[in-house]
Residue, then its C-alpha position, 0 to 999 in steps of 0.5 A: m602802665k596805669i595803676i587803678n585805685v578803686m578800693h573805696e568802691c569795694p563792698k568789703f572795704e570797711h571790714c576787710n582784713s586783707a593786708y594787701c589790697p589789689a584794688e588799691m595797690s597798698g600794703r604788702h602781703l606776708r604768708g599766713e595773712q588774709i588774702c583779698t576775697y575778690f582776688r581769691k574768687y578771681a584766681k578760682g575763675q569765679v569772676d561773676d562774683v567779683p564786682s566789675v570795677i574791682l575785677s578790672a583793677i585786679i586784672e590791670n594791677q596784677s602784673v605790678f603786684l606780682d612782679k619779681k621785685y616783691k619776692g618774699f611778699m605776695s607769694q600766696y597771691k602767686d600760689l593761688l594763680k598757679k593753683y587755679n590756672 
């Protein structure tokens, strides 16, 4: 599986407070930390509000960062997908 890293193309990159970047595949998200704005929009089905390069990275990378090996991490990302899908 190819991992896509496009964080520098994210319009929010310079000011993002998310502990985990699904467009870069770096960091780890713990419960209560900021969630990527574009992942939140993606989970809610608001894909028209997500830049296409970021959307492609999220779709391509999500099977990796939502993998069971991240148990205890990433739970809010998983919860968002369950809630809106």
